[in-house]
C-alpha positions as CSV (number, residue, x, y, z in Angstrom):
1,M,0.0,0.0,0.0
2,Q,2.8,2.4,0.8
3,K,4.3,2.2,-2.6
4,Y,1.0,3.1,-4.2
5,L,0.5,6.1,-1.9
6,L,4.1,7.2,-2.7
7,A,3.4,6.9,-6.5
8,A,0.1,8.8,-6.1
9,F,1.8,11.5,-4.1
10,L,4.6,11.9,-6.8
11,I,2.1,12.1,-9.6
12,F,-0.1,14.6,-7.7
13,G,3.1,16.7,-7.1
14,F,3.9,16.5,-10.8
15,F,0.6,18.1,-11.7
16,I,1.0,20.9,-9.1
17,A,4.7,21.6,-9.9
18,N,4.3,21.6,-13.6
19,A,0.8,22.9,-14.0
20,Q,0.3,20.4,-16.8
21,D,-3.2,19.1,-17.4
22,R,-4.3,15.6,-18.0
23,Q,-4.6,16.0,-21.8
24,E,-1.0,17.1,-22.1
25,L,0.2,14.0,-20.4
26,I,-2.1,11.8,-22.5
27,R,-0.9,13.6,-25.7
28,R,2.7,12.9,-24.7
29,A,1.8,9.3,-23.9
30,Q,0.2,8.9,-27.4
31,I,3.4,10.2,-29.1
32,L,5.6,7.7,-27.2
33,A,3.1,4.9,-27.8
34,K,3.1,5.6,-31.6
35,S,6.9,5.6,-31.6
36,A,6.6,2.0,-30.1
37,G,4.0,0.9,-32.7
38,V,1.1,1.1,-30.2
39,D,-2.3,2.2,-31.4
40,F,-4.4,3.7,-28.6
41,S,-7.6,3.2,-30.5
42,K,-7.2,-0.6,-30.6
43,D,-8.1,-2.9,-27.7
44,S,-5.5,-5.3,-28.9
45,R,-2.7,-2.7,-28.7
46,H,-0.6,-5.1,-26.6
47,D,-0.1,-7.3,-29.7
48,C,2.1,-4.7,-31.4
49,R,4.3,-3.4,-28.6
50,F,8.0,-2.9,-29.1
51,K,7.7,-4.0,-32.7
52,Y,11.2,-2.7,-33.6
53,F,13.1,-5.3,-31.6
54,E,13.5,-9.0,-32.0
55,N,14.8,-11.6,-29.6
56,K,17.5,-13.9,-30.9
57,S,20.2,-15.7,-29.0
58,P,23.7,-14.2,-29.6
59,A,25.2,-15.9,-32.7
60,F,28.4,-16.8,-30.8
61,R,28.2,-17.0,-27.0
62,G,32.0,-16.5,-26.4
63,A,32.7,-12.9,-27.2
64,I,32.0,-9.3,-26.4
65,K,28.4,-8.3,-27.2
66,Q,26.7,-4.9,-27.3
67,R,23.4,-5.2,-25.4
68,L,20.6,-2.7,-26.0
69,D,19.6,-1.5,-22.5
70,R,17.6,1.7,-23.2
71,V,16.3,4.0,-25.8
72,D,16.0,7.6,-24.8
73,L,13.2,9.6,-26.5
74,E,13.1,13.3,-27.2
75,E,10.5,15.6,-28.8
76,L,10.6,19.3,-29.8
77,D,9.1,21.7,-27.3
78,S,7.3,24.9,-28.2
79,T,10.6,26.7,-28.7
80,G,12.0,24.1,-31.1
81,V,14.4,22.5,-28.5
82,L,14.6,18.8,-28.1
83,V,13.6,17.7,-24.6
84,Q,13.5,14.3,-22.9
85,V,9.9,12.8,-22.9
86,G,10.6,9.2,-21.9
87,N,12.4,6.0,-22.8
88,Y,12.2,2.3,-23.5
89,S,14.1,0.4,-20.8
90,F,15.0,-3.3,-21.0
91,T,16.0,-5.7,-18.2
92,Y,17.9,-9.0,-18.8
93,N,18.7,-12.1,-16.7
94,T,22.1,-13.6,-16.3
95,N,21.8,-15.4,-19.7
96,N,21.2,-12.0,-21.4
97,Q,17.5,-12.9,-22.0
98,N,15.2,-10.0,-22.0
99,T,12.9,-10.3,-18.9
100,K,11.2,-6.9,-19.0
101,A,10.5,-4.2,-21.5
102,S,9.0,-0.9,-20.4
103,L,7.8,2.2,-22.2
104,N,8.2,5.1,-19.7
105,L,6.8,8.6,-19.7
106,E,8.7,11.6,-18.2
107,T,6.7,13.3,-15.4
108,G,8.7,16.5,-15.2
109,I,10.2,15.6,-11.9
110,P,13.9,14.6,-12.4
111,G,14.4,10.9,-12.2
112,I,10.7,10.1,-11.9
113,L,9.0,8.3,-14.9
114,I,5.6,6.7,-15.3
115,P,5.5,3.2,-16.9
116,L,3.1,3.6,-19.9
117,F,3.4,-0.1,-20.9
118,V,5.3,-3.0,-19.3
119,D,5.9,-6.5,-20.7
120,N,7.4,-9.1,-18.4
121,Y,8.9,-12.3,-20.0
122,F,9.4,-15.6,-18.3
123,Y,11.7,-18.4,-19.5
124,E,12.0,-22.1,-19.2
125,N,14.7,-24.1,-21.1
126,N,16.0,-20.9,-22.6
127,R,12.7,-19.9,-24.3
128,V,9.8,-17.6,-23.5
129,V,6.9,-19.5,-21.9
130,R,4.8,-16.5,-20.6
131,R,4.4,-12.8,-21.2
132,E,2.6,-10.7,-18.6
133,E,1.5,-7.2,-19.7
134,E,0.8,-4.1,-17.7
135,G,-0.6,-0.7,-18.7
136,L,-1.0,2.8,-17.2
137,D,-4.5,3.5,-15.8
138,F,-5.1,7.1,-16.9
139,N,-7.6,7.6,-14.1
140,T,-5.2,6.8,-11.3
141,F,-1.9,7.1,-13.2
142,L,-0.9,3.8,-11.6
143,S,0.3,0.7,-13.5
144,E,-2.2,-2.2,-13.6
145,K,-2.3,-5.7,-15.0
146,E,-3.8,-6.1,-18.5
147,S,-3.2,-9.6,-19.8
148,R,-0.9,-12.6,-20.0
149,T,0.1,-14.8,-22.9
150,I,1.2,-18.5,-22.5
151,Y,3.5,-19.9,-25.2
152,I,3.2,-23.5,-26.2
153,Y,5.8,-25.2,-28.4
154,N,5.7,-28.1,-30.7
155,G,8.3,-30.9,-31.0
156,R,10.5,-28.8,-33.3
157,G,10.7,-26.0,-30.8
158,L,8.3,-23.7,-32.7
159,V,5.5,-21.8,-31.1
160,S,2.3,-23.8,-31.9
161,Q,-0.1,-21.9,-29.6
162,L,-0.5,-18.6,-27.9
163,I,-3.1,-18.5,-25.1
164,T,-4.0,-15.0,-23.9
165,D,-6.0,-14.2,-20.7
166,R,-7.3,-10.8,-19.8
167,W,-7.0,-9.4,-16.2
168,D,-10.4,-9.0,-14.6
169,K,-10.1,-6.4,-11.8
170,S,-13.5,-7.4,-10.4
171,L,-12.2,-11.0,-9.9
172,S,-8.6,-10.1,-9.2
173,D,-7.7,-12.8,-11.6
174,Y,-7.0,-13.7,-15.2
175,T,-9.9,-14.9,-17.4
176,P,-9.7,-16.5,-20.8
177,N,-9.8,-14.2,-23.8
178,K,-8.3,-15.6,-27.0
179,K,-5.9,-18.2,-28.4
180,E,-3.8,-18.4,-31.5
181,V,-2.9,-21.6,-33.3
182,R,0.0,-21.7,-35.7
183,Y,0.8,-24.1,-38.5
184,Y,4.2,-24.6,-40.2
185,D,5.5,-26.2,-43.4
186,V,8.2,-28.9,-43.6
187,N,10.8,-26.0,-43.7
188,D,9.5,-24.7,-40.3
189,R,8.0,-21.6,-42.0
190,L,4.8,-20.3,-40.7
191,V,2.0,-20.8,-43.3
192,Q,-1.1,-20.0,-41.2
193,D,-2.2,-18.7,-37.9
194,T,-5.7,-18.8,-36.7
195,V,-7.0,-16.7,-33.8
196,Y,-10.0,-17.8,-31.7
197,G,-12.0,-15.4,-29.5
198,L,-13.9,-16.6,-26.4
199,N,-17.7,-16.6,-26.6
200,V,-18.6,-15.5,-23.1
201,D,-22.1,-16.9,-23.5
202,N,-21.1,-20.5,-24.0
203,G,-17.5,-20.4,-22.8
204,Q,-16.2,-21.8,-26.1
205,F,-13.4,-20.5,-28.3
206,E,-14.7,-19.5,-31.8
207,F,-13.1,-18.4,-35.0
208,N,-12.1,-14.8,-35.1
209,Y,-9.5,-14.2,-37.9
210,R,-6.6,-15.9,-39.5
211,H,-3.5,-15.1,-41.6
212,E,-2.1,-17.1,-44.5
213,Y,1.6,-16.7,-45.6
214,T,3.4,-17.4,-48.8
215,Y,7.2,-17.4,-49.5
216,N,9.5,-16.7,-52.4
217,G,12.2,-18.9,-53.8
218,Q,14.7,-17.7,-51.2
219,G,12.3,-18.7,-48.4
220,L,11.5,-15.1,-47.5
221,L,7.9,-14.0,-46.7
222,Q,6.4,-12.8,-49.9
223,S,2.8,-12.1,-48.9
224,S,0.3,-12.5,-46.0
225,Q,-3.4,-12.2,-46.1
226,Q,-5.9,-11.8,-43.3
227,F,-9.4,-13.3,-43.3
228,I,-12.2,-12.4,-40.9
229,F,-14.7,-15.1,-39.9
230,D,-18.4,-14.3,-40.6
231,K,-20.3,-16.1,-37.8
232,S,-23.7,-15.5,-39.3
233,N,-22.7,-17.3,-42.6
234,S,-19.9,-19.5,-41.2
235,I,-17.5,-18.3,-43.9
236,W,-14.1,-16.6,-44.1
237,N,-14.1,-13.1,-45.7
238,N,-11.2,-11.1,-47.1
239,N,-9.9,-8.4,-44.8
240,T,-6.3,-7.2,-45.6
241,R,-3.3,-8.4,-47.5
242,E,0.4,-7.4,-47.5
243,F,3.1,-7.8,-50.1
244,H,6.9,-7.8,-49.5
245,T,9.7,-7.1,-51.9
246,Y,13.4,-7.6,-51.2
247,D,16.7,-6.2,-52.6
248,A,19.6,-8.3,-54.0
249,N,20.9,-8.9,-50.5
250,N,17.5,-10.2,-49.2
251,N,16.9,-7.1,-47.2
252,L,13.2,-6.2,-46.9
253,L,12.8,-3.3,-49.4
254,Q,9.0,-2.6,-49.4
255,K,5.8,-3.6,-47.7
256,T,2.4,-2.7,-49.2
257,L,-0.8,-3.1,-47.3
258,Q,-4.2,-3.4,-49.0
259,D,-7.7,-3.5,-47.5
260,W,-10.6,-5.4,-48.9
261,N,-13.4,-3.2,-50.3
262,E,-16.7,-5.0,-50.1
263,N,-18.4,-2.6,-52.6
264,L,-15.7,-3.0,-55.2
265,S,-15.2,-6.7,-54.4
266,S,-11.4,-6.1,-54.7
267,F,-8.4,-5.0,-52.6
268,I,-7.5,-1.3,-52.5
269,N,-4.2,0.3,-51.4
270,D,-3.9,1.4,-47.8
271,E,-0.3,1.9,-46.7
272,Q,3.2,1.4,-48.2
273,S,6.6,1.5,-46.5
274,T,9.9,1.6,-48.3
275,A,13.4,1.2,-46.9
276,I,16.8,2.4,-48.1
277,Y,20.0,0.6,-47.1
278,D,23.6,1.6,-47.4
279,A,26.2,-0.3,-49.4
280,I,27.0,-2.6,-46.4
281,G,23.4,-3.3,-45.4
282,G,22.8,-0.7,-42.7
283,I,19.4,0.9,-42.6
284,N,19.3,4.6,-43.7
285,R,15.7,5.4,-44.1
286,I,12.1,4.1,-44.0
287,T,9.4,6.1,-45.6
288,T,5.7,5.4,-45.1
289,L,3.0,6.5,-47.5
290,V,-0.8,6.3,-47.3
291,W,-3.1,5.9,-50.2
292,N,-5.4,8.9,-51.1
293,P,-8.3,7.6,-53.2
294,N,-9.3,11.2,-54.0
295,I,-6.2,11.7,-56.1
296,N,-5.6,8.0,-56.7
297,N,-2.0,8.3,-55.5
298,W,0.3,7.8,-52.5
299,E,0.9,10.6,-49.9
300,N,3.7,11.0,-47.4
301,E,2.9,10.1,-43.8
302,D,6.0,9.1,-41.7
303,K,9.8,9.1,-42.3
304,Y,12.4,7.4,-40.2
305,D,16.1,8.4,-40.6
306,Y,18.8,6.3,-39.0
307,I,22.4,6.6,-37.9
308,N,24.4,3.4,-37.4
309,D,27.7,2.3,-35.9
310,N,29.0,0.1,-38.7
311,N,31.7,-1.3,-36.6
312,Y,29.1,-3.8,-35.2
313,D,26.7,-5.9,-37.1
314,R,23.7,-8.1,-36.1
315,N,26.0,-10.9,-34.7
316,D,27.5,-8.4,-32.2
317,L,24.2,-7.4,-30.7
318,I,21.9,-8.6,-27.9
319,L,18.4,-7.2,-28.5
320,P,15.2,-7.3,-26.5
321,V,12.1,-9.5,-27.2
322,F,10.0,-8.9,-30.2
323,S,6.3,-9.7,-29.5
324,K,5.2,-10.4,-33.0
325,D,7.8,-13.0,-33.6
326,F,6.4,-14.0,-37.0
327,E,6.0,-10.5,-38.4
328,V,8.6,-9.4,-40.9
329,E,10.2,-6.0,-40.1
330,F,12.8,-3.9,-41.9
331,N,16.4,-4.9,-41.0
332,R,17.0,-2.0,-38.6
333,F,19.7,-3.9,-36.8
334,N,21.8,-5.2,-39.7
335,K,24.2,-2.8,-38.1
336,M,24.3,-1.3,-34.6
337,L,21.6,1.3,-34.6
338,K,22.6,4.5,-32.7
339,T,20.0,7.2,-33.5
340,E,16.6,7.3,-35.1
341,F,14.7,10.4,-36.2
342,W,10.9,10.0,-36.6
343,N,9.3,12.7,-38.8
344,D,5.7,13.4,-39.5
345,F,4.6,14.9,-42.8
346,D,2.9,18.3,-42.4
347,L,0.4,19.0,-45.1
348,S,0.1,22.7,-44.3
349,S,3.8,23.3,-44.9
350,N,4.3,20.4,-47.3
351,D,7.4,19.4,-45.3
352,W,8.7,16.9,-42.8
353,L,8.6,17.8,-39.1
354,L,10.6,16.1,-36.5
355,A,8.4,14.2,-34.0
356,V,10.7,12.1,-31.9
357,K,14.4,11.5,-31.7
358,S,15.5,8.1,-30.3
359,T,19.0,7.5,-28.9
360,Y,20.0,3.8,-28.4
361,I,22.0,3.1,-25.3
362,Y,24.1,-0.1,-25.2
363,S,26.3,-1.8,-22.6
364,Q,29.2,-4.1,-23.3
365,Q,28.7,-7.7,-22.2
366,I,31.3,-10.5,-22.0
367,V,29.4,-13.7,-22.8
368,I,31.4,-16.8,-22.2
369,N,29.0,-19.6,-21.3
370,T,29.1,-21.0,-24.8
371,E,27.7,-24.3,-25.9
372,D,29.3,-26.2,-28.7
373,T,27.6,-26.2,-32.1
374,K,28.7,-28.3,-35.0
375,L,28.9,-28.2,-38.8
376,E,28.7,-31.5,-40.7
377,G,32.0,-32.1,-42.4
378,V,34.0,-29.9,-40.1
379,S,36.0,-31.0,-37.1
380,F,38.7,-29.7,-34.8
381,Y,41.5,-31.7,-33.1
382,P,43.3,-32.2,-30.8
383,N,41.5,-30.7,-27.9
384,P,43.3,-30.0,-25.6
385,V,45.9,-28.7,-28.0
386,E,49.6,-28.2,-27.5
387,S,50.8,-25.9,-30.3
388,S,48.8,-26.5,-33.5
389,L,45.0,-27.0,-34.0
390,S,44.0,-29.1,-37.0
391,I,40.9,-28.3,-38.9
392,R,39.3,-31.0,-41.1
393,N,37.1,-29.1,-43.5
394,Q,35.0,-30.7,-46.2
395,K,32.6,-27.8,-46.6
396,G,34.7,-25.2,-48.6
397,A,36.1,-21.8,-47.9
398,G,35.4,-20.2,-44.5
399,I,36.7,-18.1,-41.6
400,F,38.2,-19.4,-38.4
401,E,38.2,-17.1,-35.3
402,L,39.6,-17.6,-31.8
403,F,38.6,-15.6,-28.8
404,N,40.0,-15.4,-25.2
405,V,37.8,-15.6,-22.1
406,Q,37.6,-11.7,-22.2
407,G,35.8,-12.0,-25.5
408,Q,38.8,-10.5,-27.5
409,K,39.4,-11.9,-30.9
410,I,43.0,-13.0,-31.1
411,I,43.0,-15.1,-34.4
412,H,41.2,-14.5,-37.7
413,Q,42.2,-16.9,-40.4
414,E,40.8,-17.8,-43.8
415,V,40.4,-21.5,-44.3
416,V,40.0,-23.4,-47.5
417,G,39.8,-27.2,-47.1
418,D,41.9,-28.8,-44.3
419,A,44.1,-26.3,-42.4
420,Q,46.4,-25.8,-39.4
421,V,46.1,-22.9,-36.9
422,D,49.3,-22.0,-35.0
423,L,48.6,-21.6,-31.3
424,S,52.2,-21.8,-30.1
425,Q,52.3,-18.2,-29.1
426,Q,49.1,-18.4,-27.0
427,L,49.1,-18.8,-23.2
428,S,47.7,-21.9,-21.6
429,G,44.0,-21.7,-20.7
430,F,40.5,-21.7,-22.1
431,Y,39.5,-20.2,-25.5
432,F,36.5,-20.1,-27.7
433,Y,36.5,-20.8,-31.4
434,K,34.1,-20.0,-34.2
435,M,34.3,-21.4,-37.8
436,T,31.9,-19.8,-40.3
437,I,31.2,-21.3,-43.7
438,G,28.4,-20.1,-46.0
439,G,26.6,-18.2,-43.2
440,K,26.6,-21.2,-40.8
441,S,28.9,-21.5,-37.8
442,A,30.5,-24.2,-35.6
443,T,31.5,-22.9,-32.2
444,G,33.0,-24.4,-29.1
445,K,35.5,-24.4,-26.2
446,L,39.2,-25.0,-26.7
447,V,41.8,-25.8,-24.1
448,K,45.5,-24.8,-24.7
449,N,48.0,-26.8,-22.7
């Protein structure tokens, strides 16, 4: 009870000290929510939180990684000066798995922020098994429970069901709300997901909507289509569809969303986003357009400009959880993203206006609890090694790298066929190796006598 009274006192003090009204706080919250991909108008807004991040285990767990811990958010004040308005903050466990993601709103009191949205993640056997979500109550300005999602996996380690319960304040407990069932092809690609909503009258889950997915020759998602279930006629009706195109390096280049028009019996354009990458695959810009049927053409809506640190690529990063784990996003983290500028298009001035500046804050992590991974046709011996490591390689040209326990790379050697690696100058102790061939890696521990 004391913590709630303290929070209420601080929030009350915020309103007195800053003379800001309720609508100003909500306006700021809406800006931050939009920057996180949250739509305040949708009851299902928790499904699209933190959409810019994805959770993947580090590619090599025996090196120095850059872990994203926070994203500071600024917007222009009335004088045109950027001021801090909030942040995303991320908490990790000892295995560098993201356990908490929070979108926080500045109150105006130094060091005091209000959590607008909070996602808590729980793990078993190194995979997410539950997500619990909280949101800000704009009547009390206190955080309250919203929902939880249970993850169920199939024998291949893929999510086969998501069961979501809503928090019922009157019962002080979770109650069933919906479930999602996923289907995959033989290549472990998602081909369909079906969402069922709970019929409160009979307590049964009933069809709500479903997505179907198709892939191109490179195995990349080419299109998705959503269908809504018509209960009165027991049929699936078209709702939306989205097309994806890629560049020569398989980076997502464009997404086009279309809506089904019942009167025209056809799909019509809705929204289109296009990305620009630099010569080494770093994201430079994403521009979003909306379709104007009055002029039968696209119009500017949003623009995101990015600054990257090209000294680090995706394999060097530890990133937070990404809720929509089957949704395809632009490759924002091909390189280490440092700064993002979100601009709105202003029709009155016919120009872009800066809405939010995001600064990405990382911490350096030494990750050494590696587990061996193997490549067929590649082996390393002897281990322990005295002075020279032999590599038996039947897979072709690759790169061998050796790291010390501090995560520093001490050997980088091109390998074609069988090879020898000279370790005579290295001190006795533990090391970690990584052999990469054709985008796949073998990693493991090595002992030098």
